[in-house]
C-alpha positions in Angstrom: 4.5 4.4 31.8 2.6 4.9 27.9 -0.5 2.9 26.7 -1.0 2.4 23.2 -4.4 1.1 21.7 -4.5 -0.6 18.8 -8.2 -0.2 16.9 -9.2 -2.3 13.6 -11.6 -0.2 12.0 -15.2 -1.3 12.5 -17.0 -3.5 9.4 -16.8 -1.4 6.3 -19.4 -1.7 3.3 -18.7 -4.2 0.1 -16.8 -2.3 -2.6 -19.7 -2.7 -5.0 -17.8 0.1 -7.5 -16.4 2.4 -4.9 -12.6 2.3 -4.1 -10.8 0.4 -1.4 -10.2 3.4 0.4 -13.5 5.1 -0.2 -15.7 2.6 1.7 -17.5 3.0 4.8 -18.6 1.6 7.6 -22.0 -0.1 7.6 -24.8 0.6 9.9 -23.7 -2.2 11.8 -19.6 -1.1 11.7 -21.2 2.2 12.9 -23.1 0.5 16.1 -20.4 -1.5 16.9 -17.8 1.6 17.1 -20.0 3.0 19.5 -20.2 -0.2 21.3 -16.6 -0.3 21.6 -16.0 2.9 23.1 -18.3 2.5 25.6 -16.7 -0.8 26.6 -13.6 1.4 26.4 -14.5 3.7 28.6 -14.5 1.2 31.5 -10.8 0.9 31.0 -7.9 3.2 32.7 -6.2 4.9 31.1 -8.5 6.6 28.4 -6.8 7.4 25.0 -6.4 11.2 24.8 -4.9 11.0 21.1 -6.2 9.1 18.4 -4.5 8.9 14.8 -6.0 7.2 11.7 -6.0 5.8 8.3 -7.4 8.5 5.7 -9.1 5.6 4.4 -13.0 6.6 5.2 -13.8 3.1 6.9 -10.7 4.4 9.4 -11.8 7.8 9.6 -15.5 7.3 10.8 -14.5 4.8 13.3 -12.0 7.3 14.7 -14.4 9.8 14.8 -17.1 7.7 17.1 -14.6 6.6 19.4 -13.6 10.0 19.3 -16.9 11.8 19.8 -17.5 9.4 22.8 -14.7 9.1 25.0 -14.1 12.0 27.6 -11.0 14.4 26.7 -10.1 13.1 23.3 -8.2 14.7 20.7 -10.0 15.4 17.1 -8.5 12.1 14.9 -5.6 12.9 13.3 -5.7 11.3 9.8 -2.1 10.2 9.1 -1.2 9.2 5.4 1.0 6.2 6.1 -1.2 4.2 8.4 -3.3 3.2 5.2 -0.8 0.9 3.5 1.7 0.7 6.2 3.6 -2.0 7.5 3.7 -2.4 11.2 7.1 -0.8 11.5 5.8 1.8 10.1 3.5 2.5 12.3 5.6 1.8 14.8 7.4 5.0 13.7 4.8 6.9 13.2 3.3 6.2 16.6 7.0 6.8 18.4 7.5 10.8 16.2 3.6 11.5 16.4 2.0 10.6 19.9 2.5 12.9 22.6 -0.5 12.0 25.3 0.1 9.0 27.9 -2.7 7.0 26.4 -3.8 6.9 22.3 -5.3 4.7 20.2 -4.3 4.1 16.8 -7.3 3.1 14.7 -6.4 1.6 10.9 -6.1 -1.4 9.1 -5.2 -5.6 8.5 -2.5 -6.8 7.8 -0.3 -4.4 9.8 -2.8 -3.9 13.2 -2.8 -7.7 12.9 1.6 -8.1 12.7 1.9 -5.5 15.0 -0.5 -6.9 17.7 1.1 -10.7 17.2 4.5 -8.8 17.9 4.2 -7.4 20.8 1.7 -10.3 22.1 3.7 -12.7 20.8 1.1 -14.8 19.1 -1.0 -14.5 16.2 -4.5 -14.2 17.5 -5.9 -11.8 14.8 -8.1 -8.8 15.0 -11.7 -8.9 13.2 -13.3 -5.3 12.1 -14.2 -3.5 15.2 -11.5 -5.2 17.9 -9.0 -3.6 20.1 -5.5 -4.6 22.1 -4.0 -2.3 24.6 -0.5 -2.3 25.7 1.0 -0.6 28.6 4.6 0.0 28.1 7.3 1.3 30.5 8.6 4.4 28.6 8.4 7.8 29.4 8.8 9.3 25.8 7.1 7.9 22.7 10.2 8.4 21.2 11.2 5.5 22.8 8.8 3.0 21.1 10.2 0.6 19.0 10.7 -2.9 17.6 12.6 -4.1 20.6 10.6 -2.9 23.3 8.4 -5.1 25.2 4.9 -4.7 26.9 5.0 -4.7 30.6 1.3 -5.7 30.1 -1.8 -5.8 27.6 -5.2 -7.2 27.0 -8.0 -7.5 24.4 -11.4 -5.7 24.0 -13.7 -8.0 21.1 -16.1 -6.4 19.1 -18.3 -9.5 19.3 -18.4 -9.0 23.3 -19.0 -5.8 23.1 -22.2 -6.2 21.3 -23.2 -8.6 23.4 -22.9 -6.5 26.7 -25.0 -3.6 25.1 
């Protein structure tokens, strides 16, 4: 079995003249990422690999998560996660992941689309939210758009704030 965690980057600063790609997290965004990492530690299995968009806000979120998660590797930025589609995300994960559980930190709309596909609903993902899915596969290469998860769940940024 493999577990896939999808996390939308934490709350970024407003543009204020910066390119979208260069927007960093707000102070609240950093605190939210730390709170989400603390909540994620309560789950099992924990991610051992972390992939993220190259955009500043996603990379910063991924670094906060990796620092807080035991045995999690240094975040690996993947170029296709900034502008990619849900299908692009699946292909990148299937072609790159090797650990039993991985986390991907990236952007909407692709994150919402991928989560909605696996959940069979369209509940959306706010900044900092995490969804996860357990798949009946032995190799990540088997992950594809036709695969249905065995189970899944959600962590909401707002509930992580309240748990602190």
